[in-house]
C-alpha positions as CSV (number, residue, x, y, z in Angstrom):
1,X,36.4,-95.3,2.1
2,X,36.5,-97.9,1.7
3,X,34.3,-100.6,3.8
4,X,34.4,-99.3,6.8
5,X,32.9,-100.1,10.8
6,X,29.7,-98.1,9.3
7,X,28.9,-99.9,6.5
8,X,30.0,-103.6,8.0
9,X,27.1,-102.5,10.7
10,X,24.6,-101.7,8.7
11,X,25.4,-104.9,6.2
12,X,24.4,-107.0,10.0
13,X,21.0,-104.8,10.5
14,X,20.2,-105.5,6.4
15,X,21.2,-109.0,6.7
16,X,18.6,-109.4,10.0
17,X,16.3,-108.0,8.0
18,X,16.8,-110.4,5.1
19,X,18.6,-107.7,2.0
20,X,20.8,-110.2,1.5
21,X,19.0,-113.8,2.0
22,X,18.7,-113.4,-2.6
23,X,21.9,-111.7,-2.9
24,X,25.2,-113.8,-4.0
25,X,27.5,-111.7,-6.3
26,X,28.9,-108.8,-5.1
27,X,30.9,-106.0,-8.1
28,X,32.8,-103.3,-6.9
29,X,33.6,-100.3,-7.9
30,X,37.6,-99.5,-6.8
31,X,39.7,-102.2,-5.3
32,X,38.9,-101.6,-1.9
33,X,40.2,-102.1,1.5
34,X,38.3,-102.5,5.2
35,X,39.1,-100.4,7.4
36,X,37.8,-102.2,10.6
37,X,41.0,-103.2,12.6
38,X,39.8,-101.2,15.9
39,X,36.5,-102.5,15.4
40,X,37.2,-106.4,15.6
41,X,33.3,-107.1,17.7
42,X,31.8,-104.9,15.2
43,X,32.8,-107.4,12.8
44,X,32.6,-110.1,14.4
45,X,28.8,-109.4,15.3
46,X,28.8,-109.2,11.6
47,X,29.9,-112.4,10.5
48,X,27.9,-114.0,13.6
49,X,24.4,-113.0,12.0
50,X,25.9,-114.3,8.0
51,X,27.2,-118.2,10.2
52,X,30.3,-117.5,9.3
53,X,32.2,-116.5,13.0
54,X,32.8,-120.2,13.9
55,X,35.7,-121.0,13.6
56,X,37.7,-118.4,12.3
57,X,40.8,-117.8,13.8
58,X,41.8,-114.5,15.4
59,X,44.7,-114.8,12.2
60,X,41.7,-115.0,9.4
61,X,39.4,-112.3,11.9
62,X,42.4,-109.5,11.4
63,X,43.2,-110.5,8.3
64,X,39.0,-109.6,7.4
65,X,39.6,-106.4,9.8
66,X,41.8,-104.8,8.0
67,X,42.9,-106.0,4.5
68,X,41.4,-106.2,1.3
69,X,37.7,-106.3,1.3
70,X,37.3,-109.7,-1.4
71,X,38.6,-111.1,2.3
72,X,35.1,-109.5,3.3
73,X,32.6,-110.5,1.1
74,X,34.0,-113.5,0.2
75,X,34.0,-114.2,4.5
76,X,30.1,-113.2,4.3
77,X,30.4,-116.0,0.8
78,X,29.6,-113.5,-1.8
79,X,31.7,-114.7,-5.1
80,X,33.7,-111.0,-5.6
81,X,34.7,-109.1,-8.4
82,X,35.8,-105.5,-8.8
83,X,36.9,-102.7,-11.3
84,X,39.9,-100.5,-11.2
85,X,42.5,-99.7,-13.8
86,X,45.0,-100.3,-12.1
87,X,44.0,-104.3,-12.6
88,X,45.8,-105.3,-8.9
89,X,44.1,-107.1,-6.6
90,X,42.8,-109.8,-9.5
91,X,40.5,-106.6,-10.4
92,X,38.6,-106.6,-13.7
93,X,40.8,-103.5,-15.5
94,X,37.9,-100.9,-17.0
95,X,38.2,-97.2,-17.1
96,X,34.6,-95.8,-15.6
97,X,35.2,-92.7,-18.4
98,X,35.2,-94.5,-21.0
99,X,34.3,-98.1,-21.0
100,X,31.1,-100.2,-21.9
101,X,29.6,-103.0,-19.9
102,X,30.6,-106.1,-21.9
103,X,27.7,-108.3,-23.3
104,X,28.0,-111.2,-20.9
105,X,28.9,-108.9,-17.7
106,X,25.4,-106.6,-18.3
107,X,23.0,-107.9,-15.8
108,X,24.8,-110.3,-14.4
109,X,25.1,-109.5,-9.9
110,X,23.3,-109.2,-7.3
111,X,25.1,-106.0,-5.7
112,X,27.5,-103.2,-7.1
113,X,29.0,-101.4,-4.3
114,X,31.0,-97.9,-4.7
115,X,32.3,-96.7,-2.0
116,X,34.7,-93.7,-2.8
117,X,35.4,-94.3,-6.2
118,X,32.5,-92.6,-8.4
119,X,33.8,-89.2,-6.5
120,X,37.4,-89.8,-8.7
121,X,36.0,-90.6,-11.9
122,X,35.0,-87.0,-14.3
123,X,32.6,-88.8,-16.3
124,X,29.8,-89.3,-13.8
125,X,27.6,-90.2,-16.7
126,X,29.6,-93.2,-17.7
127,X,30.4,-94.4,-13.9
128,X,26.5,-94.7,-13.3
129,X,25.1,-96.6,-16.6
130,X,27.9,-98.6,-15.7
131,X,26.4,-99.1,-12.4
132,X,23.6,-100.0,-14.3
133,X,24.2,-101.9,-17.1
134,X,26.1,-104.0,-14.6
135,X,23.1,-104.9,-11.8
136,X,20.2,-107.4,-12.9
137,X,16.8,-106.7,-12.1
138,X,16.0,-107.3,-8.5
139,X,19.9,-106.4,-7.4
140,X,20.7,-103.5,-6.0
141,X,23.3,-100.3,-5.4
142,X,24.4,-99.2,-2.8
143,X,26.6,-95.5,-3.1
144,X,29.0,-94.0,-0.2
145,X,30.4,-90.9,-2.2
146,X,30.8,-87.4,-0.2
147,X,28.0,-85.5,0.7
148,X,30.0,-82.1,2.6
149,X,33.6,-81.4,2.9
150,X,36.1,-83.3,1.5
151,X,37.8,-80.3,0.1
152,X,39.5,-80.9,-2.9
153,X,39.3,-85.3,-2.3
154,X,37.7,-85.1,-5.5
155,X,35.9,-83.8,-8.5
156,X,32.2,-84.6,-6.8
157,X,30.7,-84.8,-3.9
158,X,27.3,-85.3,-4.8
159,X,23.8,-84.6,-2.8
160,X,20.4,-86.6,-2.0
161,X,18.9,-84.6,-4.6
162,X,21.1,-86.3,-7.2
163,X,20.3,-89.8,-5.8
164,X,16.7,-89.2,-6.3
165,X,16.4,-88.1,-9.2
166,X,18.4,-90.6,-10.5
167,X,16.1,-93.5,-8.8
168,X,12.7,-91.3,-10.7
169,X,14.6,-91.1,-13.6
170,X,15.6,-95.7,-14.1
171,X,12.6,-96.6,-11.4
172,X,14.9,-97.9,-8.8
173,X,13.5,-98.2,-5.4
174,X,15.2,-96.2,-2.5
175,X,15.6,-98.5,-0.2
176,X,17.9,-96.2,2.6
177,X,19.5,-93.2,2.3
178,X,22.0,-92.6,5.6
179,X,24.3,-89.5,6.6
180,X,27.9,-89.8,7.8
181,X,28.5,-87.0,9.6
182,X,32.3,-87.2,9.8
183,X,34.2,-89.4,7.5
184,X,37.2,-89.6,10.6
185,X,34.5,-91.6,13.1
186,X,33.4,-93.8,10.4
187,X,31.0,-95.7,12.8
188,X,28.1,-94.9,12.3
189,X,25.6,-94.1,10.0
190,X,22.0,-91.4,10.4
191,X,19.1,-91.9,8.6
192,X,19.3,-88.6,6.3
193,X,16.4,-86.5,6.6
194,X,16.6,-83.2,5.8
195,X,15.6,-82.0,9.3
196,X,19.3,-83.3,10.5
197,X,20.9,-79.9,9.5
198,X,18.9,-78.1,12.2
199,X,20.9,-80.5,14.8
200,X,23.9,-81.1,12.9
201,X,27.0,-78.5,11.9
202,X,28.9,-79.3,9.7
203,X,31.3,-78.0,8.6
204,X,33.7,-77.6,5.4
205,X,36.9,-78.8,7.1
206,X,34.0,-82.0,7.7
207,X,34.1,-85.3,6.2
208,X,30.3,-85.9,5.2
209,X,29.4,-88.2,3.2
210,X,25.7,-89.9,2.4
211,X,25.1,-93.5,2.0
212,X,22.8,-94.8,-0.8
213,X,20.9,-98.3,-1.4
214,X,18.7,-98.5,-3.9
215,X,17.0,-101.5,-5.5
216,X,17.3,-102.2,-9.6
217,X,13.1,-102.9,-10.8
218,X,13.5,-102.6,-14.0
219,X,15.0,-104.3,-16.9
220,X,15.9,-101.6,-19.6
221,X,18.1,-99.2,-20.5
222,X,19.8,-96.6,-18.6
223,X,18.0,-93.4,-18.4
224,X,19.6,-89.5,-17.7
225,X,17.6,-87.7,-15.2
226,X,16.4,-83.5,-15.9
227,X,16.0,-81.8,-12.9
228,X,12.6,-81.1,-13.5
229,X,12.3,-77.9,-11.2
230,X,13.9,-76.3,-14.0
231,X,12.1,-77.6,-16.8
232,X,10.1,-74.8,-17.3
233,X,13.2,-71.6,-17.7
234,X,14.4,-74.8,-20.7
235,X,13.9,-72.9,-24.1
236,X,12.9,-76.7,-26.5
237,X,11.7,-79.5,-26.8
238,X,13.8,-81.7,-23.6
239,X,11.1,-83.8,-23.4
240,X,12.3,-84.9,-26.7
241,X,16.2,-84.7,-25.1
242,X,15.2,-87.4,-21.6
243,X,13.2,-90.5,-21.5
244,X,12.5,-88.9,-18.4
245,X,12.0,-86.1,-16.3
246,X,12.5,-85.9,-12.2
247,X,12.1,-83.4,-9.9
248,X,14.0,-82.9,-6.8
249,X,11.3,-84.2,-4.0
250,X,12.0,-86.4,-0.9
251,X,12.5,-89.4,-2.6
252,X,12.5,-88.6,-5.9
253,X,9.0,-87.2,-8.0
254,X,8.0,-89.1,-10.7
255,X,8.1,-87.6,-14.5
256,X,5.6,-85.7,-15.4
257,X,4.1,-87.8,-17.9
258,X,3.4,-90.0,-15.7
259,X,1.6,-87.1,-13.3
260,X,0.0,-86.6,-15.9
261,X,-1.3,-90.2,-16.4
262,X,-2.9,-89.9,-13.4
263,X,-5.0,-86.4,-13.8
264,X,-8.3,-85.9,-14.1
265,X,-9.9,-85.0,-17.4
266,X,-10.3,-81.0,-15.4
267,X,-6.5,-81.1,-14.6
268,X,-5.3,-82.8,-17.5
269,X,-7.1,-79.6,-20.0
270,X,-5.6,-77.3,-16.8
271,X,-1.8,-78.7,-17.8
272,X,-2.0,-79.0,-21.6
273,X,-3.7,-74.9,-21.3
274,X,-0.3,-74.7,-19.0
275,X,2.0,-76.4,-21.3
276,X,0.6,-74.1,-24.4
277,X,0.7,-70.4,-23.2
278,X,4.6,-71.1,-21.6
279,X,5.7,-72.3,-25.0
280,X,2.9,-69.9,-26.6
281,X,5.2,-67.3,-24.1
282,X,8.3,-68.4,-24.6
283,X,7.9,-68.1,-29.2
284,X,6.6,-63.8,-28.4
285,X,9.3,-63.4,-26.3
286,X,12.0,-65.5,-28.9
287,X,14.0,-67.9,-27.0
288,X,12.0,-70.5,-28.7
289,X,14.2,-72.7,-30.5
C-alpha cells in the first residue's frame, strides 16, 4: 500500500487535531514509497499544515509525492527509521517472522506505521509483538491492512475484531478506524462502522483496507488476545495461558476478570456459579483435561 493520498489527507486532519504535537520519530514496517504524484494539492495541503511548504521547489515536491516514504516523513519534521529484510534505503535488516526487538530499541519510537507489510509475514504473533515493543508508552500505531478482497495479495486479511481484541488485551486506546472501500481509488478513508456494509458492495475483486490508529497506554509486555466469544467452548484452563481474554465488541471488550472486578456481590456469586457448573459439566461429559 505504501503512503497514499488518503493517508496523507488523514495526516493533515490528525495534525490539525494536535495528534503530531508530541510525535518526533517514526519507525516503518517495510521501506515504503509514497504514491501521491497525481494528488500534489493533497500533499501541498499536508506540508502546509506542518509548516513545511514554504520554499519547497517543484522538483522537491515531486520527489516527496513519488519517492521513498523517508522523504515524506523527514519533510514533515520526523526522525525516520525503517525495518526491511532487504536492507534497502538504509533500513534496519529485521525479520518480522523471527527477530526480537533489541533492548536499546524497545520503547524508543513515538509512532510505528505498518502500511502494507504485516499481511506478507507468516508469523503474526512476532510481527505485532515487535510493533508493541518498538513503541513507547504514549506512542501510537498506524496499521493499514487488507480487509476484503486482495485475493492472493498476501497471507492475511484482518478484521475489525482483530484490532479490537488486540487493543483490549494490551490496553491500547483505539483513536480511530477507517475503511478504504477500494485500494485502486485510495483518495478517501471512511470512518468504520458495521452499518457501512449495508450501503457498500465489497466484492472479492475489490481491494478494501482497514486503517487503524491506536495509542500505547501501558509500559508492559505484549499480551496475546483470546477471542472471548468462544471461551466457553474450550476445554482446559485457558485463563492460565492468556494474560487477558478479550471479546469482540465494537471497540474491544475488556477481560472477564475486569468485568468481574466491577460486579456487585450478587452478580459475582451468579458469575462464579455459572463458571462452576460449566466446568462441572465439562468434567462429567469427559471434555475436561
